[in-house]
C-alpha positions in Angstrom: -6.8 8.2 6.0 -9.2 11.1 6.4 -12.3 10.7 8.5 -15.4 12.2 6.8 -19.1 12.4 7.7 -19.7 9.6 5.2 -16.9 7.3 6.4 -13.2 7.1 5.8 -11.3 8.3 2.7 -8.0 6.6 2.1 -5.3 8.6 0.5 -2.4 7.8 -1.8 0.5 6.7 0.3 -1.6 5.3 3.2 -0.3 2.0 4.5 -3.0 -0.4 5.7 -3.0 -4.0 6.9 -5.4 -6.2 4.9 -6.1 -9.7 3.7 -4.4 -10.3 0.4 -5.3 -13.4 -1.7 -2.5 -15.7 -2.8 -1.8 -15.4 -6.6 -3.1 -19.0 -7.0 -6.4 -18.1 -5.1 -5.9 -20.9 -2.6 -6.1 -18.6 0.4 -5.3 -15.2 1.9 -2.6 -13.7 4.1 -2.7 -10.6 6.2 -0.1 -8.1 4.9 0.6 -4.4 4.7 0.0 -2.6 1.5 0.6 0.9 0.3 -2.4 2.6 -1.5 -1.4 3.9 -4.9 -4.7 5.2 -6.1 -5.7 8.8 -5.5 -8.2 9.9 -2.8 -10.9 10.9 -5.4 -10.9 7.4 -6.8 -10.7 5.9 -3.3 -13.7 7.9 -2.1 -15.9 6.8 -5.1 -15.2 3.1 -5.1 -15.3 0.1 -2.8 -11.7 -0.8 -3.8 -8.3 0.8 -3.9 -5.3 0.1 -6.1 -2.4 -1.0 -3.8 1.1 -2.3 -3.8 2.3 -5.2 -1.6 4.8 -4.6 1.1 7.2 -7.3 2.4 9.9 -7.4 5.1 11.8 -9.9 3.0 14.6 -7.8 1.7 16.3 -10.5 -0.4 14.4 -9.7 -3.6 14.6 -6.0 -4.4 13.9 -6.1 -8.1 11.1 -3.6 -8.9 10.9 -2.6 -5.2 11.2 0.6 -3.2 12.7 0.4 0.3 10.7 1.9 3.1 11.5 2.1 6.8 10.3 4.1 9.8 12.1 7.4 8.7 10.1 7.2 5.4 6.8 7.6 7.2 5.1 11.0 7.7 2.5 9.4 10.0 2.5 6.1 11.8 5.4 3.7 12.0 7.1 1.0 10.0 8.2 -1.6 12.5 10.7 -3.3 10.2 12.7 -2.2 7.1 10.6 -3.3 4.2 10.2 -3.2 0.4 7.2 -1.9 -1.5 6.8 -4.5 -4.2 5.8 -2.3 -7.2 5.4 -5.3 -9.5 2.7 -6.7 -7.1 -0.1 -4.3 -7.9 -3.7 -5.2 -7.4 -7.2 -3.9 -6.5 -8.2 -4.6 -3.0 -11.6 -4.1 -1.3 -11.6 -1.6 1.5 -13.8 -4.0 3.4 -10.7 -6.2 3.9 -8.7 -3.5 5.7 -7.9 -4.5 9.3 -6.0 -1.4 10.4 -4.5 1.8 9.2 -0.7 1.7 9.9 0.4 5.2 8.6 1.3 7.2 5.6 4.5 7.0 3.5 6.4 10.2 2.6 5.6 11.8 -0.8 9.1 10.9 -2.0 8.4 7.2 -1.4 5.1 7.4 -3.3 6.8 9.2 -6.2 9.6 6.6 -6.3 7.0 3.8 -6.4 5.2 5.5 -9.3 8.4 6.0 -11.1 9.4 2.3 -10.8 5.8 1.4 -11.9 6.2 3.5 -15.0 9.2 1.4 -16.1 6.9 -1.7 -16.1 4.0 -0.4 -18.2 
C-alpha cells in the first residue's frame, strides 16, 4: 500500500482484510486476501485481482504457504495458505484493513502455481 495525493495505491503482494462473498452468493465473510494484480492496474480501477488466504492448513492443493517470516511488512498472525485456485476480483471499497506485504518469493510462487491452472 502506497499513500498518494489521490488516495491509496495497493501493490502486488499486499495483504488486506476484506469482505469476500461466498461462492453461492448467500453472504460474505471477512477474510485476508493477497493482491495479485500490479499497482498500475490497481491505481486505475476500483477493483483488484486477489487470492484468498486461509489458516486451514488441511487442504494444500494449489496453495502457497505463508507465515510471519514470509512478510516484508506487517505480520501474519497464523501460518496460512494462499489459495491460488480461489482467484477473484474484489472492490477496494470492501477493504477493512491493510495487514502487510508478502515477500516477492511468495508472490512469484503464487504466480507460478497459478500458471499451472491456466
